[in-house]
C-alpha positions as CSV (number, residue, x, y, z in Angstrom):
1,X,0.0,0.1,-0.1
2,X,1.4,3.5,-0.6
3,X,0.7,6.8,0.5
4,X,0.3,9.9,-1.8
5,X,2.9,12.7,-1.9
6,X,0.6,15.2,-0.5
7,X,0.1,13.4,3.1
8,X,2.9,11.3,2.9
9,X,5.5,9.9,6.0
10,X,8.5,11.4,7.1
11,X,11.5,10.4,8.4
12,X,10.9,9.2,12.0
13,X,7.4,8.3,11.5
14,X,8.1,4.4,11.3
15,X,5.3,2.3,13.3
16,X,2.8,5.3,12.9
17,X,-0.5,4.8,11.6
18,X,-1.9,4.5,8.1
19,X,-5.5,6.1,8.4
20,X,-7.8,6.3,5.7
21,X,-11.2,8.2,5.8
22,X,-14.3,5.8,5.1
23,X,-17.8,5.4,6.4
24,X,-17.9,8.9,8.1
25,X,-15.1,8.2,10.3
26,X,-11.2,6.9,10.3
27,X,-10.1,3.5,9.7
28,X,-6.5,1.9,10.8
29,X,-5.6,0.3,7.7
30,X,-1.7,-0.2,7.7
31,X,1.5,0.8,9.8
32,X,4.1,3.2,8.4
33,X,7.1,1.1,7.3
34,X,9.6,4.0,5.8
35,X,9.6,7.2,3.6
36,X,9.8,6.2,0.2
37,X,12.5,7.0,-2.4
38,X,15.6,9.6,-1.8
39,X,13.9,13.0,-1.4
40,X,14.7,14.5,1.7
41,X,11.9,16.9,1.9
42,X,8.6,15.0,3.1
43,X,5.3,15.3,1.7
44,X,6.9,16.7,-1.7
45,X,8.1,15.4,-4.8
46,X,7.3,12.0,-6.3
47,X,8.2,9.6,-3.8
48,X,5.6,7.7,-1.9
49,X,5.7,6.4,1.5
50,X,5.7,2.4,2.3
51,X,3.4,1.0,4.4
52,X,2.4,-2.5,5.7
53,X,-1.0,-3.9,5.5
54,X,-2.0,-4.2,9.4
55,X,-5.3,-5.7,8.4
56,X,-3.9,-8.8,6.8
57,X,-1.9,-9.6,10.4
58,X,-4.9,-8.8,12.6
59,X,-5.3,-12.4,13.8
60,X,-1.7,-12.6,14.8
61,X,-1.6,-9.2,16.6
62,X,-4.5,-10.3,18.4
63,X,-3.0,-13.5,19.6
64,X,0.3,-12.3,20.3
65,X,-0.9,-9.2,22.3
66,X,-4.5,-9.8,23.1
67,X,-7.4,-7.5,22.2
68,X,-9.3,-10.0,20.4
69,X,-13.1,-9.3,21.1
70,X,-14.9,-10.0,23.5
71,X,-12.4,-9.4,26.0
72,X,-13.3,-6.5,28.2
73,X,-9.9,-6.1,29.6
74,X,-7.0,-4.0,28.0
75,X,-4.3,-5.7,26.6
76,X,-1.4,-6.8,28.6
77,X,1.8,-4.4,28.3
78,X,5.1,-5.3,29.3
79,X,6.1,-1.9,30.8
80,X,3.2,-1.7,33.3
81,X,3.4,-2.3,37.1
82,X,0.1,-4.4,37.7
83,X,-1.5,-4.8,41.4
84,X,-3.5,-7.8,42.7
85,X,-6.5,-8.0,41.1
86,X,-5.6,-6.5,37.9
87,X,-7.4,-8.1,34.5
88,X,-5.5,-8.0,31.1
89,X,-6.3,-9.7,27.9
90,X,-3.3,-11.6,26.5
91,X,-3.3,-14.3,23.7
92,X,-6.9,-14.5,23.4
93,X,-7.6,-14.8,26.9
94,X,-8.2,-12.8,30.1
95,X,-6.3,-12.9,32.9
96,X,-6.0,-11.5,36.6
97,X,-2.7,-10.6,38.8
98,X,-2.7,-12.7,42.2
99,X,0.3,-10.5,43.3
100,X,2.2,-7.3,42.3
101,X,3.9,-8.1,38.6
102,X,5.8,-6.1,36.3
103,X,7.1,-7.6,33.1
104,X,5.9,-11.0,33.5
105,X,3.5,-12.3,30.7
106,X,0.1,-14.0,31.4
107,X,0.6,-17.6,31.0
108,X,4.4,-17.6,31.7
109,X,4.2,-16.8,35.0
110,X,2.3,-18.0,38.0
111,X,1.5,-14.8,39.3
112,X,-1.3,-14.5,36.3
113,X,-4.4,-16.8,36.7
114,X,-6.7,-17.6,33.7
115,X,-10.3,-15.6,34.2
116,X,-12.2,-16.7,30.6
117,X,-11.4,-16.8,27.1
118,X,-12.0,-14.0,24.2
C-alpha cells in the first residue's frame, strides 16, 4: 500500500498509523514502514511512503498481544506494574494478577491466573 505525496510519511514516522477516511470515520489500514525514495523533503516530490497492511496481520496481532473480541480487559503491556486483582487480555484470554507483577507475561508466570477466553 502506498501513501500519496500530499500526505506522506516522513523520517521518524515508522510504526505510526496509516489511516483512511471511510464510512464517516477513520479506519486503521496500515503501519508506516518507511518514507519512500530518496527525497529528503517529506510530503513533496514524487516519492511515496511504504506501509505494511495491518489488517492482513490482525489475527496474529490479536493472538500475540491480546485485544481480540470480546475481551473486556485492556491488552497486557510489558512496561506496566500491575497490582493484585488487575485484569488484562493476552493471547485471546483474560487474566487476573494474583500478586504485584511487572514484565511477567500472563501464561508464562504463576502470578497470573486465567479468568476466561476471548
